[in-house]
Every structure is written in C-alpha cells, then in structure tokens.
C-alpha positions in Angstrom: 38.0 147.1 154.9 38.7 145.1 158.1 35.6 144.6 160.3 36.0 143.1 163.7 33.0 141.2 165.3 32.3 142.4 168.8 30.5 139.8 171.1 29.1 140.5 174.5 29.0 138.1 177.5 25.3 137.4 176.8 26.0 136.6 173.2 29.1 134.4 174.0 26.9 132.4 176.5 24.2 131.9 173.8 26.7 130.6 171.2 28.5 127.8 173.0 27.7 124.6 174.9 29.9 122.5 177.2 29.7 119.6 174.7 31.2 121.9 172.1 33.9 123.1 174.5 34.9 119.6 175.4 35.2 118.7 171.7 37.3 121.9 171.0 39.6 121.2 174.0 40.1 117.6 173.0 41.0 118.5 169.4 43.3 121.2 170.7 45.1 119.0 173.2 45.7 116.5 170.3 47.0 119.4 168.2 49.4 120.3 171.0 50.7 116.7 171.2 51.2 116.7 167.4 52.9 120.1 167.5 50.1 121.8 165.5 49.5 124.4 168.1 51.7 127.4 169.1 51.3 128.2 172.7 54.0 130.4 174.5 54.2 130.6 178.3 51.9 133.1 180.0 53.1 136.6 180.7 52.0 138.0 184.0 51.5 141.6 185.0 51.7 141.7 188.8 49.5 144.4 190.2 50.2 143.8 193.9 49.8 140.2 194.8 51.1 139.5 198.4 51.3 143.2 199.2 53.6 144.3 196.4 53.4 147.7 194.7 51.0 149.1 193.4 48.9 147.2 196.0 45.8 146.2 194.1 46.0 142.6 195.2 45.6 141.5 191.6 47.4 140.3 188.5 46.8 139.9 184.8 47.9 137.2 182.4 48.5 137.6 178.6 47.8 134.2 177.0 48.5 134.0 173.2 48.1 130.9 171.0 47.6 129.8 167.4 45.4 126.8 166.7 46.2 124.8 163.6 42.9 123.0 163.2 41.0 126.3 163.5 43.5 128.3 161.4 42.9 131.1 164.0 45.2 132.8 166.5 44.5 135.1 169.3 45.2 136.2 172.9 43.3 136.2 176.1 43.9 139.0 178.6 42.7 138.0 182.0 43.2 138.9 185.6 41.9 138.3 189.1 41.2 141.0 191.7 41.1 139.3 195.1 39.5 142.2 196.9 36.7 142.7 194.5 34.1 140.1 195.8 34.0 141.9 199.2 32.9 145.1 197.2 30.4 143.2 195.1 32.6 143.3 192.0 33.6 140.3 189.8 36.8 138.5 190.7 37.8 137.9 187.1 38.2 140.3 184.2 38.8 138.9 180.8 38.7 139.7 177.1 39.7 137.7 174.0 41.0 138.9 170.6 41.1 136.7 167.6 43.2 137.0 164.4 43.4 135.3 161.0 46.8 133.6 161.2 47.7 134.0 157.6 47.1 137.8 157.4 47.0 139.1 160.9 43.6 140.5 160.3 41.6 141.0 163.5 38.5 138.9 163.4 36.7 139.3 166.8 36.8 140.8 170.3 34.7 139.1 173.0 34.1 138.8 176.7 36.4 136.1 178.1 35.1 135.1 181.6 32.5 132.6 180.3 35.1 131.0 177.9 37.5 130.7 180.8 35.0 129.0 183.1 33.9 126.5 180.4 37.3 125.5 179.2 38.7 125.2 182.7 36.1 122.5 183.3 36.6 120.9 179.9 40.4 120.6 180.0 40.4 118.5 183.2 37.5 116.3 182.0 39.2 115.7 178.6 42.5 114.9 180.3 40.7 112.4 182.6 39.2 110.7 179.6 42.6 109.7 178.4 44.2 109.0 181.8 41.7 106.3 182.8 39.7 103.5 181.1 36.8 104.1 183.5 33.6 105.7 182.4 32.0 105.7 185.8 33.7 107.7 188.5 33.5 108.6 192.2 34.4 112.3 192.0 35.7 114.6 194.8 35.4 118.4 194.3 36.9 121.3 196.3 35.1 124.5 195.5 31.4 125.0 194.9 31.7 128.2 192.9 31.4 128.9 189.2 34.3 126.7 188.2 33.1 123.9 190.5 29.9 124.0 188.4 31.7 123.9 185.1 34.0 121.1 186.3 30.9 119.1 187.1 29.2 119.9 183.8 32.3 118.9 181.8 32.9 115.6 183.7 29.2 114.8 183.3 29.6 115.1 179.5 32.1 112.3 179.4 31.5 110.2 182.5 28.7 108.8 184.7 29.5 110.3 188.1 28.1 107.7 190.5 29.0 109.7 193.6 30.0 113.4 193.7 31.5 114.6 197.0 31.9 118.3 197.4 33.6 120.4 200.0 33.5 124.2 200.3 34.5 126.4 203.3 31.1 127.9 202.9 28.6 125.2 203.7 25.7 127.2 202.4 27.4 127.5 199.0 28.0 123.8 198.9 24.3 123.1 199.6 23.2 125.5 196.9 25.6 123.8 194.5 24.2 120.4 195.4 20.6 121.5 194.6 21.6 123.1 191.3 23.6 120.1 190.1 20.9 117.6 191.0 18.4 119.6 188.9 20.8 120.2 186.0 22.4 116.9 185.6 19.7 114.4 186.6 20.6 111.0 185.2 24.3 111.8 184.8 25.1 112.1 188.5 24.1 109.7 191.2 24.4 110.8 194.8 25.8 114.2 195.7 27.2 114.6 199.2 28.2 117.8 200.9 31.2 117.0 203.0 31.7 118.6 206.4 35.5 118.1 206.4 38.1 118.4 203.6 39.0 114.7 203.8 35.6 113.7 202.6 36.2 115.1 199.1 39.3 113.0 198.6 39.0 109.7 200.5 38.1 106.9 198.2 37.6 109.0 195.1 38.6 108.0 191.6 39.2 111.6 190.6 39.8 114.7 192.8 39.4 118.2 191.4 40.2 121.3 193.4 39.1 124.7 192.1 39.6 126.9 195.1 41.6 129.9 196.2 43.2 127.8 198.9 46.9 128.1 199.8 46.8 125.5 202.7 47.7 122.4 200.7 44.5 120.8 201.8 44.7 117.6 199.6 46.7 115.2 201.8 48.8 112.3 200.4 47.2 109.7 202.7 43.7 110.5 201.4 44.4 109.7 197.8 43.9 106.0 197.0 45.8 103.9 194.4 44.4 104.4 190.9 43.2 108.0 191.6 43.9 111.1 189.6 44.2 114.5 191.3 43.6 117.8 189.5 44.8 120.7 191.7 43.5 123.5 189.4 43.9 126.6 191.5 46.5 129.4 191.2 47.9 128.5 194.6 49.1 125.3 196.4 46.1 123.0 197.0 48.0 119.7 197.2 50.5 118.7 199.9 54.2 118.5 199.0 54.2 114.8 200.1 51.5 114.0 197.5 53.2 115.9 194.7 56.5 114.2 195.3 55.2 110.6 195.8 52.7 110.1 193.0 53.7 107.8 190.1 53.2 110.4 187.4 53.0 114.1 187.1 51.2 115.3 183.9 50.8 118.9 182.9 49.4 121.0 180.1 52.5 123.2 179.6 55.8 122.4 181.2 57.3 125.9 180.8 54.7 127.6 183.0 53.4 124.8 185.3 56.6 124.7 187.3 56.4 128.4 188.2 52.8 128.8 189.3 50.0 126.9 190.9 50.3 123.4 192.5 53.9 122.7 191.6 55.4 126.1 192.3 56.5 125.4 195.9 58.0 121.9 195.3 59.8 123.2 192.1 61.2 126.3 193.9 62.5 124.0 196.6 64.2 121.8 194.1 62.1 118.8 195.0 60.9 118.4 191.4 62.1 119.7 188.0 61.4 119.3 184.3 62.7 115.8 184.4 60.1 114.8 186.9 57.2 115.6 184.5 56.1 112.4 182.9 54.2 113.9 180.0 52.0 116.7 178.8 48.2 116.2 178.4 48.7 116.8 174.7 51.2 113.8 174.5 48.6 111.6 176.2 45.7 112.7 174.1 47.8 112.2 170.9 48.7 108.7 172.0 52.4 109.3 172.6 52.3 108.6 176.4 50.0 106.6 178.6 47.9 107.5 181.6 47.1 105.1 184.4 48.7 101.8 183.5 47.5 99.8 186.5 45.2 100.2 189.4 48.1 100.9 191.8 49.4 104.1 190.1 48.4 107.6 191.2 48.6 110.6 189.0 48.7 114.4 189.7 47.5 116.2 186.6 48.0 120.0 186.4 46.2 121.9 183.6 47.3 125.3 184.8 45.5 126.8 181.8 46.7 127.7 178.3 45.7 130.3 175.8 45.2 127.5 173.3 42.0 126.3 175.1 40.6 129.8 175.2 41.4 130.6 171.6 40.1 127.3 170.2 36.8 127.8 172.2 36.6 131.4 171.1 37.1 130.4 167.5 34.1 128.1 167.7 32.0 130.9 169.1 33.2 133.3 166.4 32.3 130.9 163.6 28.9 130.2 165.0 28.3 134.0 165.4 29.0 134.5 161.7 26.6 131.7 160.8 23.8 133.1 163.0 24.4 136.8 162.3 25.1 137.5 165.9 27.4 140.3 167.1 28.2 143.9 166.1 30.7 144.7 163.4 33.1 147.6 164.0 35.8 149.1 161.7 38.9 150.0 163.7 40.7 150.7 160.5 39.9 151.3 156.8 42.8 149.2 155.7 
C-alpha cells in the first residue's frame, strides 16, 4: 500500500531552519552545475495578468525537478493573486508534491509558501557566497516584507552584515522590519538604516537585493559601485536597462526561463541581450566551473528567478525529518 505523508504549514515551519535550507540549496546548485539535477523550465498558467481573460490578475507556475543527492523528485504548484492583499487574503498560494524517483511512488504533499520564502532567501545568499571572497558586507535591500526577512536571515547565516540599508514604499513596514531584524539577528547585523529614497539602498553597497513587486526599474546603473553584485529577485523589472546591459557578468539560475520573465525580460525581448550574454549559471559557479567577481572593478547582476530544484530539495529535507520525528498525517490515495 502507498501512503502519502501530509504536512501542514505549521508542521513545515517546525521542521526546517534557514541553516538547513542554505545547505540544501548549496548542495543542489552544485548538483545543477554537475548535471545531477533535472530541472525543466517553469510552465505558467496565466489567469489574467495585465487584464487578460479570465481577469483574476493572477498566475500559477508548475515547477518540477529531480534532485540527485536526495533521490527525490517532485513539483511545486504556486501562484500569486495580486488583488488578494486588499481583501485580506494571502498573495501566494502553493503546494508541493514529492515522489520517489525510482518508482514514481508519491511520498508527501505539503504546504509550499514557507518553503518558497526560505529558499528564495537562501538561493541568493548561497550564490553570493561563491561570487565574492568577502565575508563582511554592506547590504542594500528593497522590500521589507516576508521575503525581505528571509533574504536577511539567509545572508546572516553566511555573512556578517556590517550595514543593512532597507527601502520600502511603506515606511512603517520598513521601520517594523528594522525592529524585528535587530532583535532576531543581534550580533550578525551591525547598523540597520531605513532609507527615505530608493538610492539609499544601492549607493555604496556590496550586495543589492530587491524583492519587491516593482515594475519601475528602480535600481539605477549609476548607483551600483564597482565590485558590487545586484540580485533583482522580483517577477517584474526592478533593474534599469542600462544597468543590465553594462555590467561585466550576468549570472542566472536557469537560462531557459530567466530570459522570458523577471529582471531580464524587457532587455531580452528588445534584443539587447540573449543567451550568449549570460556568463554562467549559479550552478556552474558553485561547482567551480566558472568564476564570480575576479577583481574589485567588476559588477555582476545575478538573477535567481527561482527553480523547482530548490523547492524540492528543501521539501525533501522536511519530509525526511518528518519521518524521523513521526510528524504528519499518512493518507492512502490508492491501495496499489
């Protein structure tokens, strides 16, 4: 009989730490670089973004992957409903299914939002670990929401953040973020500054991370110093075209999907960059096949648009810990 382990959001949260997610993402990026991970391009179900039919102002992504070091495959089904927050409903909706790769036997079904938030933070922090030799950073952050918090937590696992500069269009949210991060990451983060203008979260920073819904290309080329790495993480266009076309290296997590969504979408659709302009994947850098910053004059834009591989590897850690601890509910979908 095939029993599937069902895990709620509360159980998922109790079974994983950011340190474990950072480790899982690092091992999975290395696996991608060594071609020991299968990760197709995302498939998108458009439910009305930009006013299209059926008009729900939402979309869903199907994100499958198989992780060699875990010997587990799976798929994350996730979407964003842009009108939900105004009604008090969650923006994200996500579930993850895991299978045994050898037999196709379903192993687990779990809530996917928490995994998404944690691995989104971890993937950029892991990439930065291999793009720079520095272990102390001045960090700029756009977006003081949930993913701004997980970005900060992940970077604090790897780096000493001497100065964290945060900008959010909602000043109150940024002030609340500051208070929480000072309490949660004492000793790992030095000064936290809430910036009154967007420029403050870029100017003079070693690493710039943007996790916003912004479409206004708010990270300007002239704000990014030599030796800096920029992570435009949002689904829209957060970095200026001039910045994207003038940096020394563009590094992505998945070439096939990164040119068609997120930060690079506009410049790619205009023919300003193409596959030949991508220097490397994060996996190639983590596996030692390509280099990150090679001198203090280079600038890098790194775009981890998000892959199912990071979700499935994190979910596999959660599943195995749940088995060890006897957490979750078993359900028989079939007697076979």
